[in-house]
C-alpha positions as CSV (number, residue, x, y, z in Angstrom):
1,M,-17.1,-4.8,52.6
2,R,-19.5,-4.8,49.6
3,F,-16.7,-3.5,47.3
4,I,-14.3,-6.2,48.4
5,D,-17.0,-8.9,47.9
6,K,-17.6,-7.7,44.3
7,I,-13.9,-7.9,43.6
8,F,-13.8,-11.5,45.0
9,L,-16.8,-12.6,42.9
10,L,-15.4,-11.0,39.7
11,L,-12.0,-12.8,40.2
12,F,-13.8,-16.1,40.8
13,L,-15.9,-15.8,37.6
14,V,-12.7,-15.0,35.6
15,V,-11.0,-18.2,36.9
16,V,-14.0,-20.4,36.2
17,F,-14.7,-19.1,32.6
18,K,-11.0,-19.3,31.8
19,T,-11.0,-23.0,32.5
20,L,-14.2,-24.0,30.6
21,P,-12.9,-24.2,27.0
22,N,-10.1,-26.6,28.0
23,R,-12.5,-28.8,30.0
24,K,-14.8,-29.2,26.9
25,E,-11.8,-30.0,24.7
26,A,-10.6,-32.8,27.1
27,V,-14.1,-34.5,27.1
28,C,-14.4,-34.3,23.3
29,N,-11.2,-36.2,22.8
30,T,-12.4,-39.1,24.8
31,A,-14.1,-41.0,21.9
32,S,-11.0,-40.8,19.7
33,F,-8.8,-42.4,22.4
34,Y,-11.1,-45.4,22.8
35,I,-11.6,-46.0,19.1
36,Q,-7.9,-46.8,18.7
37,L,-8.1,-50.0,20.7
38,N,-8.4,-53.1,18.5
39,D,-10.1,-56.5,19.3
40,S,-6.9,-58.2,20.3
41,T,-6.0,-55.4,22.7
42,L,-9.5,-55.6,24.3
43,V,-9.2,-59.4,24.8
44,E,-5.8,-59.0,26.4
45,K,-7.1,-56.3,28.7
46,L,-10.1,-58.4,29.7
47,Q,-7.7,-61.3,30.6
48,D,-5.5,-59.0,32.6
49,I,-8.5,-57.6,34.6
50,N,-9.9,-61.1,35.2
51,Q,-6.5,-62.2,36.7
52,V,-6.5,-59.1,38.9
53,Y,-10.0,-60.0,40.0
54,Q,-9.0,-63.6,40.7
55,D,-6.2,-62.2,42.9
56,K,-8.9,-60.4,44.8
57,K,-7.4,-57.0,44.1
58,F,-11.0,-55.7,43.7
59,D,-10.2,-51.9,43.7
60,L,-7.7,-52.2,40.9
61,A,-9.8,-54.6,38.9
62,L,-12.8,-52.3,39.1
63,K,-10.8,-49.3,38.0
64,K,-9.5,-51.2,34.9
65,A,-12.9,-52.7,34.2
66,F,-14.7,-49.4,34.0
67,T,-12.1,-48.2,31.5
68,L,-12.5,-51.4,29.4
69,L,-16.3,-51.0,29.5
70,D,-16.2,-47.7,27.8
71,S,-13.6,-48.9,25.3
72,S,-15.6,-51.9,24.2
73,R,-19.1,-50.4,24.2
74,N,-19.1,-49.6,20.5
75,N,-16.2,-51.9,19.4
76,N,-16.7,-55.4,20.7
77,R,-20.1,-56.4,22.2
78,E,-18.8,-59.7,23.5
79,I,-16.0,-58.0,25.5
80,F,-18.6,-55.4,26.6
81,Y,-21.0,-58.0,28.1
82,K,-18.2,-60.0,29.7
83,T,-16.8,-56.8,31.3
84,N,-20.2,-55.8,32.5
85,Y,-20.6,-59.2,34.2
86,L,-17.1,-58.8,35.7
87,I,-18.0,-55.4,37.2
88,G,-21.2,-56.9,38.7
89,S,-19.2,-59.8,40.1
90,I,-16.8,-57.4,41.8
91,F,-19.6,-55.6,43.5
92,Y,-21.1,-59.0,44.5
93,E,-17.8,-60.2,46.0
94,T,-17.5,-56.9,48.0
95,L,-21.1,-57.2,49.3
96,S,-22.5,-54.3,47.3
97,F,-25.4,-56.4,46.0
98,K,-27.6,-53.6,44.7
99,D,-24.8,-52.1,42.6
100,G,-24.0,-55.5,41.2
101,I,-27.7,-56.1,40.3
102,K,-27.7,-53.1,38.0
103,Y,-24.9,-54.5,35.8
104,F,-26.3,-58.1,35.8
105,R,-29.8,-56.9,34.7
106,T,-28.2,-54.7,32.0
107,N,-26.5,-57.8,30.7
108,V,-29.7,-59.9,30.7
109,D,-31.6,-57.2,28.8
110,G,-28.8,-56.8,26.3
111,L,-28.1,-60.5,25.7
112,L,-31.8,-61.2,25.1
113,N,-32.2,-58.4,22.5
114,D,-28.8,-58.1,20.9
115,S,-29.5,-60.0,17.6
116,L,-26.4,-58.5,15.9
117,L,-24.2,-60.0,18.5
118,L,-25.7,-63.4,18.3
119,D,-25.4,-63.5,14.5
120,A,-21.8,-62.2,14.4
121,N,-20.4,-64.4,17.1
122,K,-22.5,-67.5,17.1
123,N,-19.5,-69.8,16.5
124,S,-17.2,-68.2,19.1
125,F,-19.3,-66.7,21.9
126,D,-21.7,-68.8,24.0
127,S,-24.1,-65.9,24.9
128,N,-26.5,-68.4,26.5
129,L,-23.9,-69.5,29.0
130,L,-23.2,-65.8,29.9
131,L,-27.0,-65.3,30.2
132,V,-27.2,-68.3,32.6
133,Q,-24.3,-66.9,34.7
134,N,-26.0,-63.5,35.0
135,Y,-29.3,-65.2,36.0
136,L,-27.4,-67.1,38.8
137,R,-25.6,-63.9,40.0
138,L,-29.0,-62.1,40.1
139,G,-30.6,-64.9,42.1
140,S,-27.7,-65.0,44.5
141,S,-27.7,-61.2,44.9
142,Y,-31.4,-61.1,45.7
143,H,-30.9,-64.1,48.0
144,K,-28.3,-62.2,50.0
145,L,-30.5,-59.1,50.2
146,K,-33.4,-61.3,51.4
147,E,-31.3,-62.8,54.1
148,R,-30.2,-59.3,55.2
149,D,-33.5,-57.3,54.9
150,F,-36.3,-60.0,55.1
151,L,-38.4,-58.4,52.3
152,Q,-40.9,-60.4,50.3
153,K,-39.9,-58.7,47.0
154,Y,-36.3,-60.0,47.4
155,R,-37.7,-63.6,48.0
156,D,-39.8,-63.5,44.9
157,S,-36.9,-62.2,42.7
158,T,-34.5,-64.8,44.2
159,L,-36.8,-67.7,43.1
160,Y,-37.5,-66.1,39.7
161,Y,-33.9,-66.0,38.7
162,Y,-32.9,-69.3,40.2
163,N,-35.8,-70.9,38.2
164,K,-34.4,-69.2,35.0
165,V,-31.2,-71.1,35.5
166,I,-33.0,-74.4,36.1
167,D,-35.1,-74.0,32.9
168,F,-31.9,-74.4,30.7
169,N,-31.6,-78.0,29.5
170,N,-28.0,-77.8,28.2
171,L,-25.9,-80.7,29.5
172,D,-22.5,-79.0,28.9
173,N,-20.3,-79.0,32.1
174,N,-20.5,-75.2,32.5
175,Y,-24.3,-75.3,32.4
176,L,-24.3,-78.2,34.9
177,E,-22.0,-76.3,37.2
178,A,-24.4,-73.3,37.2
179,K,-27.3,-75.6,37.9
180,A,-25.5,-77.3,40.8
181,R,-24.7,-74.0,42.4
182,T,-28.3,-73.0,41.9
183,Y,-29.6,-76.2,43.6
184,S,-27.2,-75.6,46.5
185,N,-28.3,-72.0,46.9
186,L,-32.0,-73.1,46.8
187,S,-31.2,-75.6,49.5
188,A,-29.9,-72.9,51.8
189,F,-32.8,-70.7,50.8
190,Y,-35.4,-73.3,52.0
191,I,-33.4,-74.2,55.1
192,N,-33.8,-70.5,56.3
193,D,-37.5,-70.8,55.5
194,S,-37.7,-74.0,57.6
195,L,-38.9,-76.0,54.4
196,Y,-36.6,-78.9,55.0
197,G,-38.2,-81.2,52.5
198,L,-37.5,-78.8,49.6
199,A,-34.0,-78.1,51.0
200,E,-33.2,-81.8,51.1
201,K,-34.5,-82.2,47.5
202,Y,-32.3,-79.5,46.0
203,V,-29.1,-80.3,47.9
204,N,-29.4,-83.9,46.7
205,L,-29.7,-82.6,43.1
206,S,-26.6,-80.5,43.6
207,I,-24.6,-83.4,45.2
208,S,-25.7,-85.7,42.2
209,I,-24.2,-83.3,39.7
210,H,-20.9,-82.8,41.6
211,K,-20.6,-86.6,42.0
212,S,-21.1,-87.2,38.3
213,K,-18.3,-84.7,37.5
214,N,-16.1,-86.2,40.3
215,D,-15.9,-82.8,41.9
216,K,-15.1,-83.9,45.5
217,L,-14.7,-80.4,46.9
218,N,-18.2,-79.2,46.0
219,Q,-19.6,-82.6,46.7
220,A,-18.3,-82.3,50.3
221,A,-19.8,-78.8,50.5
222,G,-23.2,-80.3,49.4
223,L,-22.9,-83.1,52.0
224,G,-22.2,-80.5,54.6
225,N,-25.5,-78.7,53.7
226,L,-27.4,-82.0,53.7
227,A,-26.0,-82.9,57.1
228,S,-27.0,-79.5,58.5
229,I,-30.6,-80.2,57.5
230,Y,-30.5,-83.4,59.6
231,L,-28.8,-81.5,62.4
232,I,-31.6,-79.0,62.5
233,K,-34.1,-81.9,62.4
234,E,-32.2,-83.4,65.4
235,D,-31.3,-86.6,63.6
236,F,-27.8,-86.4,65.0
237,N,-26.6,-89.9,64.1
238,L,-27.3,-89.3,60.4
239,A,-25.9,-85.8,60.5
240,K,-22.7,-87.2,62.0
241,K,-22.4,-89.9,59.4
242,I,-22.8,-87.4,56.5
243,Y,-20.3,-84.9,58.0
244,L,-17.7,-87.6,58.3
245,E,-18.4,-88.6,54.6
246,G,-17.8,-85.0,53.5
247,L,-14.6,-84.7,55.5
248,E,-13.3,-88.0,54.0
249,L,-13.8,-86.7,50.5
250,I,-11.5,-83.7,51.0
251,K,-9.1,-85.0,53.7
252,N,-6.1,-84.7,51.3
253,D,-7.2,-81.4,49.7
254,N,-5.4,-78.4,51.3
255,S,-6.6,-75.6,49.0
256,A,-7.9,-72.5,50.7
257,K,-11.5,-73.3,49.8
258,A,-11.2,-76.9,51.1
259,V,-9.7,-75.6,54.4
260,R,-12.7,-73.4,54.9
261,F,-15.1,-76.3,54.2
262,K,-13.2,-78.4,56.7
263,A,-13.5,-75.8,59.4
264,S,-17.3,-75.6,58.9
265,L,-17.7,-79.4,58.7
266,Y,-15.6,-79.9,61.9
267,A,-17.6,-77.3,63.8
268,N,-21.0,-78.8,63.0
269,L,-19.7,-82.3,63.5
270,S,-18.6,-81.4,67.0
271,W,-22.1,-80.1,67.9
272,A,-23.8,-83.3,66.5
273,M,-21.4,-85.5,68.6
274,Y,-22.0,-83.3,71.7
275,K,-25.7,-83.9,71.3
276,L,-25.0,-87.7,71.0
277,K,-23.0,-87.4,74.3
278,D,-19.8,-88.3,72.4
279,Y,-17.3,-86.0,74.1
280,K,-14.7,-86.4,71.4
281,A,-16.7,-83.4,70.1
282,Y,-14.4,-81.2,72.1
283,E,-11.5,-82.4,70.0
284,F,-13.2,-81.6,66.7
285,Q,-14.4,-78.2,68.0
286,E,-10.7,-77.3,68.8
287,I,-9.7,-78.4,65.3
288,S,-12.4,-76.1,63.8
289,Y,-11.4,-73.1,65.8
290,G,-7.8,-73.7,65.0
291,I,-8.5,-73.6,61.3
292,K,-10.7,-70.5,61.6
293,D,-8.0,-68.6,63.5
294,E,-5.4,-69.4,60.8
295,L,-7.8,-68.2,58.1
296,R,-8.9,-65.1,59.8
297,D,-5.8,-63.1,59.2
298,T,-6.1,-63.5,55.4
299,E,-9.8,-62.8,55.0
300,I,-10.8,-59.8,52.8
301,R,-13.1,-57.4,54.6
302,G,-15.6,-55.1,53.0
303,I,-14.1,-52.4,50.7
304,V,-17.3,-51.5,49.0
305,K,-17.6,-47.9,50.1
306,T,-14.0,-47.1,49.1
307,I,-14.5,-48.7,45.6
308,K,-17.8,-47.2,44.9
309,A,-16.7,-43.7,46.0
310,E,-13.4,-43.8,44.3
311,Y,-13.9,-45.6,41.0
312,D,-17.0,-44.7,39.0
313,V,-17.0,-44.2,35.3
314,D,-16.4,-40.5,35.3
315,T,-13.4,-40.9,37.6
316,V,-11.9,-43.5,35.4
317,K,-12.2,-41.3,32.4
318,K,-10.4,-38.5,34.3
319,L,-7.6,-40.9,35.2
320,V,-7.2,-42.1,31.6
321,L,-7.0,-38.5,30.4
322,K,-4.8,-37.3,33.2
323,E,-1.6,-37.0,31.2
324,E,-3.3,-35.0,28.4
325,E,-5.0,-32.6,30.8
326,N,-1.7,-32.0,32.7
327,K,-0.1,-30.8,29.4
328,R,-3.0,-28.4,28.8
329,L,-3.0,-27.2,32.4
330,K,0.8,-26.6,32.3
331,N,0.2,-23.6,29.9
332,Q,-2.2,-22.1,32.4
333,R,0.0,-22.5,35.5
334,T,1.0,-18.8,35.6
335,F,-2.7,-17.7,35.5
336,W,-3.6,-20.1,38.3
337,M,-0.7,-18.9,40.5
338,L,-1.9,-15.3,40.0
339,G,-5.5,-16.2,40.7
340,I,-4.7,-18.2,43.8
341,G,-2.4,-15.3,45.0
342,G,-5.3,-12.9,44.5
343,L,-7.7,-15.1,46.4
344,I,-5.2,-15.3,49.3
345,I,-4.9,-11.5,49.4
346,I,-8.7,-11.1,49.4
347,I,-9.2,-13.7,52.1
348,T,-6.5,-12.1,54.2
349,L,-8.2,-8.6,53.9
350,L,-11.5,-10.1,54.8
351,Y,-10.0,-11.9,57.8
352,V,-8.3,-8.7,59.1
353,L,-11.5,-6.6,58.7
354,N,-13.6,-9.1,60.6
355,F,-11.0,-10.2,63.2
356,Y,-11.6,-7.4,65.7
357,K,-15.4,-8.0,65.7
358,L,-15.0,-11.8,65.9
359,R,-12.5,-11.4,68.8
360,Q,-14.9,-9.3,70.8
361,K,-17.7,-11.8,70.1
362,N,-15.5,-14.7,71.1
363,L,-14.5,-13.1,74.3
364,R,-18.2,-12.7,75.3
365,L,-18.9,-16.3,74.4
366,E,-15.8,-17.7,76.1
367,L,-17.1,-17.1,79.7
368,T,-20.4,-18.8,78.9
369,Q,-18.7,-21.7,77.2
370,T,-16.3,-22.2,80.1
371,Q,-19.2,-22.3,82.5
372,L,-21.1,-24.8,80.3
373,V,-18.0,-27.0,79.9
374,Q,-17.5,-27.1,83.7
375,Y,-21.1,-28.1,84.2
376,Q,-20.9,-30.8,81.5
377,N,-17.7,-32.1,83.1
378,L,-19.4,-32.4,86.5
379,E,-22.3,-34.2,84.9
380,K,-20.0,-36.6,83.0
381,I,-18.0,-37.4,86.2
382,K,-21.2,-38.1,88.0
383,S,-22.5,-40.3,85.2
384,D,-19.2,-42.2,84.8
385,T,-19.0,-42.8,88.5
386,Q,-22.5,-44.3,88.5
387,V,-21.7,-46.5,85.5
388,R,-18.4,-47.7,87.1
389,I,-20.1,-48.5,90.4
390,L,-22.8,-50.4,88.6
391,N,-20.4,-52.4,86.4
392,A,-18.1,-53.1,89.3
393,T,-21.1,-54.7,91.1
394,I,-22.0,-56.7,88.0
395,D,-18.4,-57.8,87.4
396,G,-18.2,-58.9,91.0
397,K,-21.4,-60.9,90.6
398,E,-20.2,-62.6,87.4
399,S,-16.8,-63.4,88.9
400,E,-18.4,-64.8,92.0
401,R,-20.9,-66.9,90.0
402,K,-18.1,-68.3,87.9
403,Q,-15.9,-69.1,90.9
404,I,-18.8,-70.9,92.7
405,A,-19.7,-72.8,89.5
406,E,-16.0,-73.9,89.1
407,T,-15.8,-74.9,92.8
408,L,-19.1,-76.9,92.6
409,H,-18.0,-78.6,89.3
410,D,-14.4,-79.2,89.9
411,S,-14.2,-79.7,93.7
412,V,-17.6,-80.6,95.3
413,S,-18.6,-82.8,92.3
414,A,-15.3,-84.6,92.4
415,L,-15.6,-85.2,96.2
416,L,-19.1,-86.7,95.7
417,S,-17.8,-89.0,92.9
418,S,-14.9,-90.1,95.2
419,A,-17.4,-90.9,98.0
420,N,-19.5,-92.9,95.6
421,L,-16.4,-94.9,94.6
422,H,-15.6,-95.6,98.3
423,L,-19.2,-96.9,98.9
424,Q,-18.9,-99.0,95.8
425,A,-15.7,-100.5,97.1
426,A,-17.3,-101.1,100.5
427,R,-20.0,-103.2,98.9
428,G,-17.4,-105.7,97.9
429,L,-16.4,-106.2,101.5
430,F,-19.8,-107.8,102.4
431,K,-20.0,-111.5,101.6
432,G,-23.7,-111.7,102.5
433,D,-26.5,-109.2,102.3
434,I,-25.4,-105.6,101.6
435,P,-26.9,-103.1,104.1
436,I,-29.6,-101.0,102.6
437,E,-28.0,-97.9,104.0
438,I,-25.2,-98.3,101.4
439,D,-27.7,-98.3,98.5
440,K,-29.5,-95.3,100.0
441,S,-26.2,-93.4,100.5
442,Q,-25.2,-94.0,96.8
443,H,-28.6,-92.9,95.6
444,I,-28.4,-89.7,97.7
445,I,-24.8,-89.0,96.4
446,K,-26.0,-89.5,92.8
447,E,-28.9,-87.1,93.3
448,A,-26.6,-84.6,95.0
449,S,-24.1,-84.8,92.0
450,Q,-26.9,-84.1,89.6
451,T,-28.1,-81.2,91.6
452,I,-24.5,-79.8,91.7
453,R,-24.2,-80.1,87.9
454,D,-27.6,-78.4,87.4
455,L,-26.6,-75.6,89.8
456,S,-23.2,-75.2,88.2
457,H,-24.8,-74.9,84.7
458,T,-27.3,-72.3,86.1
459,L,-24.5,-70.1,87.5
460,V,-22.4,-70.3,84.3
461,S,-23.3,-72.1,81.1
462,S,-21.1,-75.1,80.6
463,V,-21.9,-75.1,76.9
464,L,-20.6,-71.5,76.8
465,L,-17.4,-72.4,78.5
466,K,-16.8,-75.5,76.3
467,F,-18.2,-74.6,72.9
468,G,-18.5,-70.8,72.8
469,L,-21.3,-68.3,72.1
470,K,-22.7,-70.0,68.9
471,Y,-23.8,-73.2,70.6
472,A,-24.5,-71.6,74.0
473,L,-27.1,-69.4,72.2
474,K,-28.6,-72.5,70.5
475,D,-28.8,-74.2,73.9
476,M,-30.4,-71.1,75.4
477,A,-33.0,-71.0,72.6
478,D,-33.8,-74.7,73.1
479,K,-34.1,-74.3,76.8
480,Y,-36.4,-71.3,76.8
481,S,-38.6,-72.2,73.8
482,N,-42.0,-73.7,74.7
483,S,-45.6,-74.0,73.4
484,Q,-46.1,-70.3,74.0
485,I,-43.0,-68.9,72.4
486,K,-40.5,-70.1,69.8
487,I,-37.0,-68.7,70.0
488,D,-34.8,-69.1,66.9
489,T,-31.1,-68.3,66.5
490,R,-29.1,-67.2,63.5
491,V,-25.4,-67.1,64.3
492,G,-22.8,-66.2,61.6
493,E,-19.1,-67.2,61.5
494,T,-18.1,-66.6,65.1
495,R,-15.0,-67.8,66.9
496,R,-13.9,-68.3,70.5
497,Y,-13.1,-65.0,72.3
498,E,-11.7,-64.0,75.7
499,Q,-13.7,-66.0,78.2
500,N,-14.9,-63.1,80.4
501,F,-16.0,-61.2,77.2
502,E,-18.0,-64.3,76.1
503,I,-19.7,-64.5,79.6
504,K,-20.6,-60.8,79.5
505,V,-22.1,-61.1,76.0
506,Y,-24.0,-64.2,77.0
507,N,-25.4,-62.5,80.2
508,I,-26.5,-59.5,78.2
509,I,-28.4,-61.7,75.7
510,Q,-29.9,-63.8,78.6
511,E,-31.2,-60.6,80.3
512,F,-32.9,-59.5,77.0
513,I,-34.5,-63.0,76.6
514,N,-35.7,-62.9,80.2
515,N,-37.4,-59.6,79.5
516,I,-39.0,-61.0,76.4
517,L,-40.3,-64.1,78.4
518,K,-41.6,-61.9,81.3
519,H,-43.1,-58.9,79.5
520,S,-43.4,-59.2,75.7
521,K,-46.2,-61.8,75.3
522,A,-44.5,-62.7,72.1
523,E,-45.0,-65.9,70.0
524,K,-41.7,-65.7,68.1
525,A,-38.3,-64.2,68.9
526,M,-35.0,-64.2,67.0
527,I,-31.4,-63.9,68.2
528,K,-28.9,-62.9,65.4
529,L,-25.2,-62.7,66.1
530,D,-22.5,-61.9,63.5
531,E,-18.8,-60.8,63.5
532,S,-17.5,-58.1,61.1
533,D,-14.4,-55.9,61.2
534,G,-13.5,-56.7,64.8
535,K,-17.0,-56.2,66.2
536,L,-19.9,-58.4,67.3
537,Y,-23.3,-57.3,65.9
538,L,-26.2,-58.5,68.0
539,R,-29.9,-58.2,66.9
540,I,-32.7,-59.5,69.1
541,S,-36.3,-59.1,67.9
542,D,-39.8,-60.3,68.9
543,D,-43.4,-59.9,67.7
544,G,-44.7,-59.1,71.1
545,V,-46.7,-56.1,72.5
546,G,-43.7,-53.7,72.6
547,F,-43.5,-50.8,75.0
548,D,-43.1,-47.1,75.4
549,K,-39.3,-46.8,75.6
550,K,-39.3,-43.4,77.4
551,K,-41.7,-44.5,80.1
552,I,-39.8,-47.7,80.8
553,I,-36.4,-46.0,81.0
554,K,-37.8,-43.3,83.4
555,K,-39.0,-46.1,85.7
556,E,-35.7,-48.0,85.4
557,G,-37.7,-51.1,84.4
558,L,-36.6,-54.2,82.5
559,G,-33.0,-53.7,83.6
560,L,-32.4,-51.5,80.5
561,N,-30.3,-48.9,82.4
562,Q,-28.2,-51.6,83.9
563,I,-27.7,-53.3,80.5
564,D,-26.9,-49.9,78.9
565,A,-24.3,-49.2,81.5
566,R,-22.6,-52.6,80.9
567,I,-22.5,-52.0,77.2
568,Q,-21.0,-48.5,77.7
569,M,-18.2,-49.9,79.8
570,M,-17.5,-52.4,77.0
571,Q,-17.3,-49.4,74.6
572,G,-20.3,-50.7,72.6
573,E,-23.5,-49.3,71.1
574,F,-27.1,-50.0,72.2
575,H,-30.3,-49.1,70.3
576,I,-33.9,-50.1,70.9
577,D,-36.7,-49.8,68.3
578,T,-40.1,-50.4,69.8
579,A,-43.6,-49.0,70.3
580,P,-46.8,-50.3,72.0
581,K,-48.3,-53.2,70.0
582,N,-45.5,-53.1,67.5
583,G,-42.9,-55.6,68.7
584,T,-39.3,-54.8,69.7
585,V,-36.0,-54.8,67.9
586,I,-32.8,-54.5,70.0
587,K,-29.4,-53.8,68.3
588,V,-26.0,-54.0,70.1
589,I,-22.6,-53.5,68.6
590,L,-19.6,-54.6,70.8
591,P,-15.8,-54.4,70.0
592,I,-14.4,-57.9,70.3
593,L,-12.0,-58.8,73.1
594,E,-9.8,-61.5,71.6
595,K,-8.6,-64.5,73.7
596,K,-4.9,-64.4,74.5
597,K,-2.7,-66.7,72.4
598,I,-0.3,-69.0,74.3
599,N,3.2,-69.1,72.8
600,L,4.7,-72.6,73.1
601,V,8.5,-72.8,73.6
């Protein structure tokens, strides 16, 4: 065995050292290849990459941009900085914010210190504008990270770079556009911090710039943000008025961006109208969901990991030199074939020598493994049976509650309304005094109708059935918040899903909130819900006393075992992060069950 190992090692070292000279030669020729590109070629390449980026072919754009970055580094500083900004923007668009920040900060440092560039290109290249654009991208990147991770350092960096944009006093349209976007972002920033006065100030500054430029699309977006502030402050009449104003500005604009704005404006308008008891809200809500369903099929999902793993600078260099390397490797093909053949022979010999011993060892393990698998299968069957029994019980309870709620709302409530109409008609038959029993009967019927509606809503949320999870969670938070605990919600771009799926998700969240109210002694709680790649991501956190997870699960307390069983049956994931006196964070991931589409003939 030792002699064979030595032969294998010797053959491996020969193969490696044989290839080293050619590897070195390939790398050395890189510089001469890039020097051949002239300025006009670089400009054309940048224009081509920018078009690919605009077409949202981010993987191809990133590959080409890395190649151009190396080509322009020592040839054309303007192209170099613009390519750097384009790479950062690709990472930003694909949600890889930290990678994008590296390129934006490199640009800022370079543009502020590159005196040769400023002297050589002062008539053709507006370096200050590119600097402002990098400041804006940096602020937006840190803003996104702050929303995701809630870290103070990201908050400070966000405000620092946004203020850098605001400090520029140039009145050129491109600078004003950057300022308008900064004001809009600051408005969203302060809305999330519940500083509504500052949010209103900055969104009005953004709207003012867009209005002066007659930019109706971005003006409508600004009005949507302004109306949302009033929606949060529960000034529903003013919110409704501003939403309608925004929709009027873009009613004839059918661009992709305008359609997305319309979907958002219609969704928020429907909620404001619902709060005003204007039930035309249902019509606007259906319009919003219809638009979102059409857009969903064309949305670009995250491709960051693939891009980052596949197209770094070294990989691009290898791709550019691929043809040259192939020519060199062609002369070594015979050597490689012999080397690979030798390796195969050695591996085969090692396999034959070890096969007998391995076979004996495997036979001894086989019996033990078979016994272990049988035991695991029995335990799995037992566990699956318990989960199915538990979920069948919960499903039956949910189905029964929904059926009772529908019966109360659609049948009993309708009968009471009919009885009230009959009594009202009977009043007209009396020419003199109307018997007091009729008044009392109508009062009793009215009270019974209200009780029926309240009971129906308790069994199954009517807001959930009419408006979906987003507004049902807002309604839940409003209902359970009080002087002792404040419950907030942060719901992303959700849609309407299959109804039983929505009910299950709502009931899971309600069970968690009930546990918080009963046991946590928290002052603040947060419900976050987002959709991504066909899954719902739920995060519920509180600042309460926390608990020892192991002890609670052993005692089967707080209904955690029942909730875990329900999530397993929905093929989801369930994690709890908690400790005594340290609050609680609950994370749930559920695959989405879509509502069935009805095909009209």
